[in-house]
C-alpha positions as CSV (number, residue, x, y, z in Angstrom):
1,M,0.0,0.0,0.0
2,D,2.9,2.3,0.6
3,A,3.9,1.9,-3.0
4,L,0.4,3.0,-4.1
5,K,0.6,6.0,-1.8
6,A,4.0,7.0,-3.2
7,V,2.9,7.1,-6.9
8,Q,2.6,10.6,-8.2
9,C,-0.6,11.2,-10.0
10,E,-1.2,14.0,-12.5
11,N,-4.7,13.3,-13.6
12,A,-7.6,14.2,-11.3
13,E,-9.5,11.0,-12.2
14,L,-6.4,8.8,-11.4
15,C,-5.7,10.7,-8.2
16,E,-9.3,10.0,-7.1
17,L,-8.9,6.3,-7.9
18,Q,-5.6,6.3,-5.9
19,R,-7.3,8.0,-3.0
20,T,-10.3,5.7,-3.0
21,C,-8.1,2.5,-3.1
22,V,-5.6,3.7,-0.5
23,E,-8.5,4.6,1.8
24,G,-10.3,1.3,1.4
25,F,-7.3,-0.9,1.6
26,G,-5.9,1.1,4.6
27,Q,-9.2,0.6,6.5
28,H,-9.3,-3.1,5.6
29,V,-5.7,-3.7,6.7
30,F,-6.2,-1.8,9.9
31,A,-9.3,-3.9,10.7
32,L,-7.3,-7.1,10.1
33,A,-4.6,-5.9,12.4
34,E,-7.1,-5.2,15.1
35,T,-8.5,-8.7,14.7
36,T,-5.1,-10.1,15.2
37,R,-4.7,-7.9,18.3
38,A,-8.0,-9.1,19.7
39,K,-7.0,-12.7,19.2
40,S,-3.8,-12.2,21.3
41,L,-6.0,-10.7,24.1
42,L,-8.0,-13.9,24.2
43,T,-5.1,-15.7,25.8
44,T,-5.9,-14.1,29.2
45,P,-9.2,-14.1,31.1
46,E,-9.1,-10.4,31.7
47,G,-8.5,-9.7,28.0
48,K,-11.7,-11.2,26.8
49,A,-13.9,-8.2,27.2
50,E,-11.4,-5.9,25.5
51,A,-11.0,-8.5,22.7
52,A,-14.8,-8.5,22.2
53,R,-14.8,-4.7,22.0
54,I,-11.9,-4.7,19.5
55,L,-13.5,-7.4,17.3
56,D,-16.8,-5.5,17.2
57,F,-14.9,-2.4,16.1
58,A,-12.9,-4.4,13.5
59,Q,-16.1,-5.9,12.1
60,S,-17.5,-2.4,11.7
61,E,-14.3,-1.2,10.0
62,L,-14.4,-4.2,7.6
63,A,-18.0,-3.5,6.7
64,Q,-17.2,0.1,6.0
65,A,-14.2,-0.8,3.9
66,A,-16.0,-3.3,1.7
67,P,-17.9,-0.8,-0.5
68,K,-14.8,1.3,-0.8
69,L,-12.9,-1.8,-2.0
70,N,-15.7,-2.6,-4.5
71,H,-15.6,0.9,-5.8
72,C,-11.8,0.7,-6.1
73,A,-12.1,-2.5,-8.1
74,E,-14.8,-1.1,-10.4
75,A,-12.9,2.1,-10.9
76,Q,-9.8,0.2,-11.8
77,G,-11.7,-1.7,-14.5
78,V,-13.1,1.5,-15.9
79,T,-9.7,3.1,-15.9
80,K,-8.0,0.2,-17.5
81,R,-10.5,0.2,-20.3
82,K,-10.4,4.0,-20.7
83,Y,-6.7,4.3,-20.8
84,K,-6.1,0.9,-22.4
85,L,-3.7,-0.2,-19.6
């Protein structure tokens, strides 16, 4: 994802595609990391409540990221056809 962020864009349409994809993937990756963090908390009895809270949050983040990722994929297809990439 860092490579995608680093790409210079000069076309407003391509910059918007980049922004959308970076945002969606960033949110998705963050939610997956939170899921991993929650799993590690499950190893202790006192961590279970915090793990449940983190998992609920991660699930919400994944649900919010899904339409962004779909939009990213659709926009990539349109861009490839338009610019014959």
